[in-house]
N, C-alpha and C positions, 0 to 999 in steps of 0.2 A: 747206930741206925739200923732199923729192921730191914731184913732182906725179903724180897718178894719173888716168887717163881711164877712165871706165866704158865697158864694151862691151855693146851691146844684142844682139849676135849670140848666138843659142843654140848650145850645143855639139851636135855630131852624135851622135844616139842611134839606133843601128841598130834596125830592126824585129825582131820575133820571127822572122819567116821569114828575114831576113838572118843572124841569129845561128844559126839551124838549118842554113843552107847552110854557114856557116863551120865549125861543129862537124862536119857531115857530111863535109866535105872533109879534115878533120884525120885524122891516123893514130890507130890504136886506143890508143896510149899517151898521146896528147895530148887526146883527146876528154874524158876525165873531168875534166881541169883547166879545160876551156872551158865545161863545163856550169854554167849560172848559175841554173837554176830552183831555188828553195829547196824544191822539193817532192820530197824523196827518197822513193822507193817501194821497198818491200822485199818479198821472198818470205819467208814465215815457215814454219818447220818445228818439229815437236816430236819429241823422242827420249826413250825410256825406258831402252833397253838400251845397254850400252857399244858394241856393234856398230853400232847406229843412230847414236850420237853420232860414232863414228869416221867413218862413211860421210858424214855431213853436213859434218864438218870437211874431209874430203878433197875434197868438192864445192865448197869455198870459203865455207861458212856460218860465221858467227861466233856464239859463245855470247853470249846476252843475260842470261838469268836462269833460275832454276828456281822451280817452284811445287809445293806438295804438296797433293794432293787425296786425302783418305783416307789410305791407307798408301802410295800411289804418288807418287813424285817425278818430275815432268816437267821436262825440260831444254828451254828455248826457244832457238831459233837463228834468225838472219836473214841474208839476203844481198841486197845492192842489186840491183834490177832493172837489166838492161842497157838503156842508152839507145839508142833507134833513131830516126833522123831521120824526119820525117813525109814 
């Protein structure tokens, strides 16, 4: 039967500032994959006309849902806020 020894040494856990430095030094393609904050923040926009919807999609917004108030249907869009190191 194998023998196991317990280790009382704690693993290295970087501080938030160390993680921010790492993310800040990474390239723009790698930064989104290194972000670990579960706090996604979004910019939200509303469109009514086809032209408004087209413009938002061209700006990188994604369609979320629509809601009808009275006779008007509003399309809701969102885009993740760009992460900036502190």
